[in-house]
N, C-alpha and C positions, 0 to 999 in steps of 0.2 A: 487408509487413515493413519496419520502420523502420531506417534506418542511423544509427549514433551515432558520435561522435568517439571514437576509440580512446584518444587522449591523456587525455581526462578520465577514462575508465574505468580506465586504467592508474594514474593518480595516486591515485584512490580506493582501488583494490585494494592498491597498495603501502603506503599508510598503514595499512590494515586489518591487514596481516600483518607489518609491519616488526619489531616487538618479538618477536612469536611466532617469527619465523625465527631471531632471534639466540638466543633461549632454546633452541629445539629443536636448532639446530646445535650448541650447546654440550653439551646433554644427550645427544645421539645421536652425539657425536664418537667414540665407542668403535668405530672401524672395525676391520676384520679385521687383527690383528697377530700371529696365530699362537696357536691354541688348544692348551692343554695336552692331550696325547694321552691317550686312555682306551680301555678295551675293554669295551663293554657298559655299559648304564646303571647299574642297581643303585643304589648310593649313591655313585657317582663323579660329582661335580658337573660336571667337565669333559666327561665322556662324555654326561651328561644334556643339556648345552648343545649339544653337537655333534649329538646325535640330534634335538633340538628344531629346529635349523636345517634338517636334512634333511627332517623331517616337514613343515615349513612349505613348503619348496620343492615337495615332492610334492603337497601339498594345493592349492597355488596353480596347479599345472599343469592341474588339472581345471576343471570348470565349477561348482564348489561355491559356497557362500554363507558369508558372515561378517558378524556384527554387531560393531561396535567403538565404544568410548567412549574419548576422550582428554581428560583434564582437566589443566590446568596452573595452578598457583597461585604467583605471584611476589610477594615483598615486599622492598622496598628502604627502608632507613632511613638518613637523612643528617642533618646538623646543621640543614638547612632544613626537615625534616619527613619524612613517610613516604609512599611511593607503593606502590600495589598493583595487580596485574593478575590477572584470572581469565579463563581460556579454557576453553570446553567445546565439543568436537566429538563428535557422535554420528551414526552413519550405518551404511550397509550397503555391502558389496562383493559383486558377483557376478563371480567370476573367469572370464576372466583380467583384464578391464580395465574393468568397469563399476562406477561408484561414485557414491553420493549421500549427502550428510550435511547436518546443520544445525550452524551455527557461531554461537557467542555469545561476545562479549568484553565484560568490564566493567573499566573503569579507575577507580581511586579515589585520592584524595589527602587528607592530613591538613589541607591548606590549605582544602579545600572538601569536608568529610566528608559533607555532605548533598546533594552534586551529583555523583554518579558518572556517568561517561560510558559509554554502552552502544552496541554495534553488533552486528548479527546479519544473517546471510544464509543462503540455501540454495544448495547447490552440486551440480552433476551433471556427470558426464563419461561418455562411452561408449568412450573410447579411451585410457585410462590417463593422463589429464590433458593430452593434446596439444591438445585443444580443450575448452572448458568452457561450461556454462550456469550463470549466477549470477543470484540474485534477492534483493533486500533493500530495506528502507525507506530506508536511507541512500543506496544507489545510485540508487533512484528519485528521491529528492529532489535529488541532485547532477546527475543526467542528464535529469531531467524526463520520465521514462517509467515505465510500470508493467509488471510482469511479468518474464519471463525475458529475459536478455541473453546472446547467443551470441558468444563471442570466442575468440581464440587467446592463451593466456597467454604472456608473455615469460618468459625463463629465471629471472628473480628473482621471479616471481609464482606459482610452482608451488604449488598447494594440494592436490595429489593426495596422499592418504595412502598411501605405498608400504609396504604391510604386509611384503612379502618383504624389502625392503632394510632396514627398521627392525629386524626380528627377526634378520636376518643380522648386523647390527652388534652387537646385544645378545648374541648367542650366540657371537661370535668375539672373545673377550677374551684379554688377556695376564694373566700372573700366576696366582694360585691361587684359583679360585672356592671358596666355602665351602658345604658341605652343611648345611642347616638342618632336615632331616627331612621327613616327610610331613605334610600339612595338608589338611583338608577345606575346599573353597571352593565354596560354592553347590551342595553335593551331589556334587562331583567330588573324588576323591582326587588330590592334587597333590604333586609333589616341589618343595621350596622351596630356591632357590639364591641366594647373595648374593656380590657381589664389589665392590671399590672401585677407583677410578682417581684418581690424584693430579692436581692442577692442571697440573703440568708435562707429565704424560703426555697430558692433554687437548690442551694446546698443541701438542705434538709431532704428535699425530694430525691436528689442524687444519692444520698446516703441510704434511702429506703431501697433503692435498686442495687447499690454497690457500697456495702459497708466499708470496703477498703479505701474508698475515696478519701476519707479523712487521713488515713495513714500515708497515702501517696503525696498529700500536700500538707503534711504536718508542719506547724509553725507559721503557715500563711493564713491571712484573713481571707478565706475564699468567698465570704459574703461580699467583701469589698471588690474582690477580683471579678466576681460574676457580674455585679452591677444589677440594676433593675431591668426587668424585661417587660416591655409594653406590647400587648397583643391586640390586634383589631381583626374582626371577622365580618365578612359580608355573607349573609345567609339568605337564600332565595325565599321570597314570601310565598310562592306558589307551592313549593315542595319541601321546604326546610333543609335543602341540601346546600353545603358551602360552595361559594363561587370564588372567594378570594380570602386570603389570610396574609397579613403583614405583621412581622415581628421585628421589633427594634430593641437593641441592647447597647447601652453606652457605659463605658467604664473609664474613670479618671483616677489615677493613683497618685500618692504623694510624691513619688519620684519623678513625676512628669509624664509617665507613660499613660497613653490613652488609646482607647480602641472603640470602634463602632462596628456593629454588625446589623445588617438588615437582611431578613429572609422573606421572600415573597413566594406564595403558592397560589396558583390560579387553576381552577377546575372548570371544565366545560364539556359539552357534548353529551350530557346526561340524556339517556333515552334514545340516542342516535345509533345508527348502525356503524360498526367500525369500518373505516376505509379499507383496511387490509386485515387479513387474518394473521394472528401471531402463531407461527409454527416453527419447528426446529429447522435450522438451515439444512439444505440438501447435502452440503459438503462442509466438513469441519475437521480440525485436528483434536486429538484427545490428549488431555493432560492427566498424568497419573502421579 
């Protein structure tokens, strides 16, 4: 078993996920701020969201299986040109804490339209992200090894997809969620719910989790920079479990800078048997 310098691995991993963390933190900043009370699901969107959160908690307490896809598309336009980022994560969770997925990131720029930058890696954890196994071409090139690398992520390197926490935030909203009716999604009848959060509300929620946020961006109108966030959820009628979430955020500033972000999450295979077990690799390199 080969030992690697943890510093080099840390720097590579931090660069891989930096922009993704900023985007996801903004889009999922809708932390619990008091759900409008409801009684029974029916066509009450607040009650639907509350029931969805409860159903997710119950499902995750067992040893069930979940397949998930998360796609993020980010576009930034400035006077100097356009920048784009596309992220795709697809993987499996075996509750309560086993997870494996494939990650791919593509960066593009109008300055070099024919030279997009790509990065991809495989990720696996058996204990909810407290330790990790990671493998990818870029890591291999940077560190001079092949195959899986076992390491302990630092607090700012957590790549574990926390399904329960994500849905909890999305189903614990302030204001008045909107009922959009029933819709068929891949053969499942779903209730569709929509709500929006203003840029200032997003800032206030970030400040609850990170009081230093205001100091980091002192002098900037972060409410304007954040922009409004629109969230739509498709919730299975039969079991109250989420099947799809779409989040859109658009920002237009006075200097002409504009950005759009779309995040899609798709959940499937509830109650099914996992196609493969999620287990530690037979061979790996150790990072210290």
